[in-house]
N, C-alpha and C positions, 0 to 999 in steps of 0.2 A: 504494500500499499504506499501511497505516497501523495503528495501534493506539490512538492517541489521536485526532488528527484522521484523517480517512480519506483514501484516495487512489484516485481513479477518474479515467480520462482524460475529457476533454471537449473538443470541437472547436467553435469559435464561428463557423466559416465558414458561409455560407448554403448551401442545397442548390441548387448551380448546375449540376450535371451534368444536362444536358437529355436525357431518354430518354423514349420513348413510354409512354403509360399501360399499366398491367398488364391482362391479360385474366383476372385471378383470378375464380373463380366467386363468386357472391353467397353470403356466409356472414354470421352475425350480426356486426354492427359498429355503431358510433355515427357519426351524420352531423353535420356542422357547417359552418361557413362559413369559408373561408380568407381572410386578409387580409395575408399576409406577402410581403415582397419576394422571399424565397427560392423560394416556390411561386407558381403562377399565381393572380392576385388574383380574388376574388369568384366562386368556384365551389365546389360541394359538396365536402366532404372526408369520406372514409370511413376510419375508424380501427378496427382490430380488435385486441383484446388476446388475445395467445397464451398468456401466462403472467404471474405476478406472485407476489411473496413479500416480506413484511417481513424484513429482514435486518440485518446489522451496519452497513451504510452507508445505511439508509433503505428505501424502497419500491423494489424492483428489478422493473422491468416490461419485458416484451418485447411489442412491438406491430408492426403492419404498416399502412402507408398503402396502402390498397387501390387507390385511383385512380392514384397515381404509381408504385406498385410497388416499395416498399422496406420492409425490415424494420429496426427499431431497438431499442436497449435504453437504458433511462434509470434513474438513481437519483435519486428525487424529482425535482427540477427540473433535473438535469444529464444531458446526453446522453453515453452511453458509446460511441456509435458505431452503425454499421448497415451493411447491404449491400443492394444492388439485387437484386430477385427477378424482374424482368420482362424481363431481357436476360441470359441465361445463357451464359457461354463453355463450351467443352468441358471435361470433367474438373474440374468446379468444385463437385461435391457438391451440385448443385442451387441454388447461390447465385452471384450476380454480383459486381461490383466493390464495393469500399468506397464508402459515400456521402460520405466525407471523405478528403481528400488527405494529411492530416498523417501518418496511419499509414504511408502508403506512403513518404513522405519519410524517416521514421525508418529504413527499410530501407537507406538509403544508408550506414549505418554499416559495411555489408559492403564498401563501395567504397574504404575507406581503404587507401592503399599502406602496407604494413608487414611485408612478408616472409612467411615461413611461418607458418601458424596451425594450431591444432588444432580450431578452430571449435566452441567452446562458447559459449552465449549465455544470459544471464539476462534475462527481461523482467519488469519491476516495474511493475505497473499494467496489467492485462490488457485491459480493455474487452471488445469482442466478439472479440478474438483475431486481428486482421488481421495485425499484424506477426509475432506468434508463429507463426501459421499459415505465413506466408511462409518464415520461417527453417526450420521443419520441412520444408517442401516442397523446400528447397534442401539437405536432408540434414544440417542443423546440429543437434547435440544442444541442446535448448532446455529451460531451467529456468524456470518460471513462478512468480512470487511475487505473490500476490493476497490481500488480507486478507478479501475477501467470498466465502465459498463459493458463494453463489447466483449471483454474477457468473460464476464459473468454470463452474458447472453449466449456466447458460444459454448461455454461449459454446460449450460442447460440444454442447449439444442443439439450439440454434437457429441457430448461425452457422458450423457446420462445422469447429470447431477440433479437430484431431486430438490424441490424447493426448500430452502433452509427455514428455520423458525424466524430468522431475521436477516436482512441484507442491508448493509451500509456501503454505498458506492462513494467513498471518500478516502482521504488520506488517513492512515492508520493513527498517526500521532494526534491529529486533530480529533478523530473519533474517540480515542482514549481520554484526551483532555475533556471533551464534552461529556463523555459518559461519567467521568469522575465527578463532575460538577452536578450533572442532572440526576444521576441514579447511583449515589455512593453506596447504597446497600445492595445493589444488583451486581453480584460478583460472580466469578467464573471458576470452575474446577480446573479446566484445561485451556491453555492458550497455545496455538500453533503460529509461529512467526516465521514466514518463509518468503523473504524479499531479496531478490538477487536479479540483476540483469546486465547483460553485456560485459561481464567481468568485474562488476562492482555492485555495491549496495547503496540504498538511500541513507546516507550517514546520519541523517537527523533522527532516525528511529533505531540507533544503536548506542546512544549516549546514556550515561548514568541517569540523567534527568528523565529520559524516556522510560528506562527500565523501572526506575523508582515509581513513576506514575502508573505504569502498567501493573506493577505488583499491587498497587492500591485497589485494582479492580479484580484481583484474584482472591480466592478464599485463602485463609491462613495456611491450609494444607494444599493449596493449588499447585499445579505443575505446568511448567513452560517448556516447549520444545522450539528451538531455534535452529533453522538450517543455515549452514555455512558451506558454500561451494567455492573451492579454490585450493590453495596450497597450504598445508600446515607448516609450522615452524617459520612462518613469515610475519611481517609486522601486522597485516590485516588479521591473521588468525590469532596472534598474541593479543592484539587490541580488543577483538570481539570477546574472546574468552576471559581475559582478565577484567574487562569492564563488567561482564555478566557476574563474574565472581565477586566484584566489588558490591554489586547490588544484591545478589542472592546468596553468596557464600555457600553455595550448596549445588554445584553443577558437575555433571559427568558428560564425557564425550563418547559418542558411538559413531562408527563408520558404516557406509552402506555397500562395501564391496560384496559382490555376489558370493564369493568364496568364503566369506566370513573371516578369513585371515587377512590381516593388514598388509598391504603391499606398498612399501615405501618408495618403490620405483615409479608408481603412478603419480605424475605431477599434479593432476587436478582430480578431485573427487569430492563427495559430500560428506560432511560431518554434521550430525545433529547433536546439539548441546541440550541436555535435559536439566532443568533447574527447579528447585522447590522454593516456594515463597517462605516457608517456615525454615529459618536458619538453623533451628535446633533439631529438625527432623533428619532422619537418615533416608537417603534416596535408594530404595531397593525395588526391584521389578519382579513381579510374579512370572511364572511360565505361561507361554501362549497356549491356548486351547483350541480345539477344532472350531468352536464358535468364532474365535477371533479371525480365523482364516477367511471366512465369508466365501468358501468355495474357490479361493485363489491359491494356485500352486506357488506363485511368487510370494505372495503374502506369507504363506506357511514357511517358506524357506528363509525369508528375511527375519520374521518374528521368532521363529524357533531358534534361530542362530544368534539371537540378541546377546546371550552371555559371552559369546566369542567376539563380539564386535566392539567391546569397550576399548577405549584409547586412554592410556596414561596421560596425565597432564603434561608430562615431560615431552611427549611426542608432539603435542599441539604447540607447546612454547618453544621448543628447540633448545639451542645452545644455553645452558644455565649461566654461563659467564655474562651473557647479555643482561641477565636479570639481577646480577650481583649487586648493582648499585641502586636497586629499587625498580618498581614497576610503574611509577606514576607517569612515565613517558607514554605508556600505551593505554591509559585510562581515558576513554572518550568522553568528553564533556561538551556541552553546548558552546562554551567559551573557548575550547581548545580541542578541535576535532580534525585529526589529520588522516582519517580513514580514506577519503577520496584520493588524497595525494599518494598514500601507500599503495592503493589498488591501481593506480594509473598504469604502471608498468605491466601488471598481470592482465590488464584488459586486452592489450594487444595480443599477448600470448594466448589468452582465452579464445580470442576470435580464431586464431590459427587452429586451436584444438577443435573448435566447433566445426571447422571446415574439414577436419579429419574424421570426426564422429559421423557426419553425414556428408554425402558428396556435394559438389558445388551446385548441382541442379536444385537442391532443396532450398538454397539461399537465393538463387537467381530466378526462380519461378514465382511470379506474382499474378 
């Protein structure tokens, strides 16, 4: 969510879920040649545009990879997510698994041991609606905060998102501030914060001031999940993690690699930081059950492997000598926020990675 910089989720993992080609009928599409590591090399690619619109966060486009059989949504050169369409589980509204694992990892926020809950959730940064749809399927009252009305419209029309309990099409920081003043007693059990685009994040919703205000709309035992896409052991990763720790003092990091084993050679991937509002509570996760899987093989794989996905703080922070003189340099505040500056270099590299994840034709087809 955003109002100044914008907030859309992006996943940098390659499309590694191996499924058979789709048997979609021949419809108008554009053909090109694939040369990415995520897709099979050197074979024709068929991309079909289903819808597009210029909106607040850029050109929002929904398309389908006809040969591999998945549907995706992007904002300019950022992927917002997608779903497989060639292998459909029962009761899935005609759509299959998410093509990315990180949205499913975010759902582990429900597994935190914290006593009785009234199960109210706010999802900030909708994407194609994978996490929000799962919460709704579990009977959880879900509020969506998404700055771009076209993203919400397309998530409903093309990705099977049911109507949430409440929808706020505005910047997340403004919404949190207004909610704090107008409904101070209306607090949430879970918050999903997934805001990333084009190699960077909207820095105004990663500061101590924002996290402290967000914490005020969470229940005392509420749990927050924050997605970070990029490189660990870098200034942006240190800044986001240390700033979260300053506000919550109770955060753990988990990665979304499909193998569940951490691969330090992969330059870009997703990390989800889980934080509890209660500084004195211990963050522990129950085991996933069959009900949690919602008929999804990938969800089962990701959630059942949660214990192996934990990342030590030292992995996120990197060289301990850098922190020897203190961590204040990396604490993000409204008055001193260098996050955009630190992320600038990675944004160019991120774009190169995205051109490797999906062939050029995906980015050149409008």
